[in-house]
N, C-alpha and C positions, 0 to 999 in steps of 0.2 A: 682439360677437361676430369673432372675427380671419378674416377671408375675401380670397382671392387675384384681380386680375384677368388678362386672360391675353394674350400680347402674341407674338406668331410672327412674327418677324425676320428676312427673305428678305436682307436687303441685304450681307451678306460674305459668302452662302455661295460656296463656289467648287465648282463643277462643269464634270467633262467628260462629256453627255453628245452632245454634239455634233449629227445628228441629228434626237432625241426633244426637243430646244428649241430648231428653227430656229421655232415658230411659238408656242413655252408658254416660258414659264419651268421650272425643277426641281420647286417644288412640286408641281405638276400633270402630273404625269406618271402615266400608268396605272402598274398597279400588280397584280401578282396577282389579275387576273383582272376584275377588278370595281372597286378602289380605285384614289389618286390617293395621291400622296406624301402628302402636306399632309393624308389624312385622319384619321393613324393620330395626327397632335401633336394638333389639332384635337380628335379625341375622345377623348384622355386628358387635356386639359384638361377639358369637358366631362364627362365622367368621373369628373370628381376636383372635381365641385358650381362649377366656373369657371363665370359666368353672363355674361361677359363677355370678349369676345376679339377684337382686334385683332391685322390684318394685315398688316405694311412689304413694302411690295411696289413697286418702281419699273418694271418694265419687262414686255411680253409680258405682261399678268396679264387678256386680256378671257377665255382659257381655264380661268382658276382664277375669277373672275368668273361663269361660265357656270356651272361645277361645285358653287359654293358657293350660287348666288341668295341666298336672305334669309335663309340658316341656318335654313333649317325641317328638315331632314334629322338634324343636330345638336343641336335643341332652344333656336334660337341667334335666330328669329323674334318677339322679344317685343317688348315694350312698355318697358319698363326695362332698361338692361343691352344685350346680345343680340352681334350679329356687325357688326365695324367691317372692310372694306377701305381703309387709308389710306394711299393716295399720296401722295408729298412734293408742298406744298404753295409755290409757285414766287409766292405775291403779296406779299411783308413785302420794299422793298427794305433792314431794314436787317438784314438775315439774313447770319449770315458763316459759319454750320452750314457741315457737309460731311458725306459719307457719311452712316448710318446714322442722327448725331447731325439730318441737316438733317429727316429725319423725327419724332425727339423733340419740334425744337425748336419743327416747328409743328405739331404735333397734341399741344400744351399740355392743349388741353382735354379732349381721350380722358381724360389723366390726372388732370386736376384734377375732372374732375366725376363721376368714378368713385368707387363708394362704399368699396371695399375700400382696405384699409394696404396690401397684398401684391400685386407682380407678376411671375405663373413667368410668365417669359424662354423661346424656345427658339427650335429654326431647326426645320426641315419635313425635315432627312437623318438622321433618327435614329426608326428603325423598333421601337413596341414596340406593346407593350398594358400598359401604367403606370396606374394610383392611384396620383396625388401626394398625397393626404390625410397618408398618414402621412409623404413626406418634411417636408409641407409643417408638420407636428406636432413633428415631429425639428426642424427648421428656429427654430420657437416657444422648444422644450423646451431650446436651447445657445445663445439666445439671440446669433443668429447674425445678422452683419448682410448675409451670403450665403450661401445652401448650394449649393455644386456635382453637381448630379446626373452619379456614373461607371458606368463598366460595368469591367470584369473581361477583360481581352481574354487565351486563351488563343494562339489561334496569327494568326499579322498577315497583313492584305496589302496592297492598294493603296491602299485607300481610309481605310486609318487611318492615310497617312502624312500627310495635313491634321491629322491633328487634333490639341489638347491632352493632353501626360499633364499629371495631379495626381501633385505630392509633398506628404506631411501626415503627421502624427504620429500617434502610437500611440491618440490621444484624435481625432482626425479634421478637427484644425484646420489647415489648409492653408499648406504654408510656400513651395511653387512652383510653379507654372504652368510645364509646360519643353517643347519637342516634340524630348523625349529619343526615341529610336523604339524602345530595348531596355524605357523603365514600361508594363506593360500597365496600368496605369490606365488606364482614360481619360476625358475628360472627354464629357458625350455633346451639348453645348451646348445644356443645360438648367441652369437655375438660378433658384432664390428670393432675392429682392430686394425691400428696407422699402421702399414708393413712394416715400416725402419723400427717401429715401436718392438713390433714382434718379435724382432730379429734380436734387437739389444736386450729383448727381455729372457729370449732363449740362454744366450751366452750367460745371461747371470743366472742362470736355472742349473744349466749346465759346471757351471766355474763352483759350485756350493750342491755336487751332485746329488740333484734333483733328478727327479721322474717325472713326474706329473704337472703340466707347461700350467693348465688353468688353475689347480690348484695352488701352484707354487708362485707363478709368474704374476698371475693375476687376485687369486681371492687371497696371498700374502701377501700386498704391495695393495690394500683398498688404501691407506693414511699418503702414499706417492702419487696415484692415478687419478686422475679425475675423468669416474664409471658413472652414466648417466643409464637407466633405464628406459626401453620402449617397450609396451603392453600390445599383447597383440590378444584381440579379441573376437575371431573365426571358431570357428567348428575346429577342432585340434583333440590330441592323445597320446597321450605315451604308452609305447607299447614294448614293455623289459622281460613279462614272463609269461607264461603259457596261456593265465587267465587271463590279463589285459588283452592277448591277442586275440583269444577266442571270442569276448564279451566285445572288443571294437567290431571283428569282423559283422559279431552278431549284429549290434549296433545298429552298423552301412544298411539291413536293412528295414531301418524306418525311410522312408522316402525325405522326409527334410532333413536327414543326416547325409544320405549318400548325394544330394541335389547341391547340398554346403560344401560336399567336399570334391565332389565330380564334378558337377555340372557353373561350378565358377570361373572366369575367363581371368586371367587365361590358363588352360587346360594341363592337369597331373600327367605324365608322358611316361610311360614305359618300350620296350621289346615290341615290337610291331609281331603281329602273328599272323597267319594266314590260311587260320582253319575257315569250313564253311558255317554257318548260321546254325543254331542248336536244332536240331530235329526233335519232333515231340511228335512219338508214335500215338495212334489211336488207345492203346493203354496207357499212355503218362498222365499224372496228375502234379500239379505241379503251381504250389501256394507261394507267396512270399519269400521268393525265392534269387538270389543272384546268382547267374548261369552264365558260364562264355562261351566262346566262339570254338565248334566244335564237338561242341555234349551232343550226344542220344541218348534217350530217354524214352524207356517202355514202362517204368515200374512210377513209381510215389516216391517226389521229392521233397519238404514244406516245411520253412523259415532257414534254408540251409546253403552253403556257398560253394557254388562247384567252379573247378577251374576247367579250365582248357582241354577237349577232349576225354571229358567223361564217360563214362558206359554206365548206366542202371540197367540191368534187364528186369523183365519184366515178371512183378512180384515183388522184388523188391521194395525195401523200404529206407528213407533217409530222411530223418531229423532232426534239428538243430545239429547241425555238423558240417564239418570243414574237409571237403576231399577236394584235393591236389588234382594236377594235369596228369591226366589219361590213367585214371586209377579205373582198375573193372568191378565192378556189382552184378554180382553173376543174382539169378535170381532165388527168392527162399531169402534171401540175407535183411537183417532188418540192424539198422545203425541208430543209436543216441545218442547225440552229445559227442561224436566222435570226432578228430582229427586224423585225417589222412594222408601221409604225404604222398609225395611223389608215384607213379608207376606200383601201386597196392594191387593186389590183386585179391578180390574177397571171395574165396570158394565160397559154394550152393548152402542156403539155410543156415549159415553162420549167426551170431548175435554176440553183439557187441550196446553196451549203454553204459556211460559217463555219465559225470553226473556237472552241472554245471560251471560248478564252481572247480571241479578236477576231471576235465573233459579227458576220453579214455582216447590214445594216442598211438597209433604206429607207424614206425621210421618207414624210411622210403622203400622203394624193391620189395617188400616183402609178400608172401605168398600166402594167407591164413585163409 
C-alpha cells in the first residue's frame, strides 16, 4: 500500500512578523483565538492519514516544542512513527551541506527508517483545511515525480509577493516556476515527492554545494523531472507578514470564512486547554468577535480576536484588535487596531491606536 510520511520544513520560510517573533519562530505564532500557525499544516497531514511527521527547525523552537509536546493532540504520540522535531546535527565533521540540505543530510535515518514510499513536504505559512489523500491519489494516477499543490488567487496582496507562480500546460504538467506577479496560480509550498527521488536530489544538491532543496533540487530540474500541479480550491490564506496576519485574523470574523476553515471535517487540531468558558459580566458588551475559553469580560469588545485567559476590566474598550493569551486590560483603556502578544498588562487609562495597514504591536510580557 502506498503511503506518505510528512515533513514540515521551516528553514527557508521568509516572514516579517517583527515583535511576534522576538521569542518564537513564525510557525508557533498564535492564530484565530486558540491555534498556532503550525496547527493547520500538522492537522492536514494527520487528517490525510500520515502517521509520521518530522519538523526541520533551526532556532527559536522552545515555544514550538512546548506547544507540540509529544504530539498527543494530533494522535502522533505513537510507538511507531509519530512526531519528530529535528534540529540540525552538527556532529559530522565531513558534512559540507548548507541550508535545509543540512537537515536532510544529518537526519537521513528519519527517511531511511520510515516505511512510507512518498513524502509530503510543507511549510507553515499556508493556512487551509485540506485532506491531501485526493492529491496523493492524483499524484499516483499521473505517474508524476513531484506534484505541486497550487491555488488560484483572485486578489493579490503583499503576502503573495514572495510566492512562486506555476506555469503548466492544459494537462497540468509544470513547464515553469516563476515569480511573475501577474500569474494568479500560486504554489502553496506543499508538494508530494517519491522518497528515493528526494534523497537522490538531496545528494545531487549537496555535491554541487547548494543550499535550498526546492529551488536547486526541483525548480532547477524542471526539464529532468515529471512535475504535475494539483489545484486546491477551498478557503486558504498565506501568512508571512504582520499585515497578512492581522488581516486574516480579522477575515475570520466573517461567519462564512470561519465555518469554511473550522467547521469542515476533519477538523483542525490544536493543543487542548482546560480553561472554563468565557465569563461575561453584567457590564460587558461583545460584538462580532472571537473569544477563547478562560476570558473574563467586563468591558467592551468589538471586531476583535481574544485568546485564552484574557481579562478586560470594566470601562475598557477593545476594537479591531488581536489580544493574545493571559493579557490584562485595566479600566479606562482604549485599544484599536492593536496586537498584544502574550502576558501583556495594559495599565489603567492607556490609549493605543494603530491602523488596519499598520497595527500597533506590543511584544509579550510587557507592562505598559
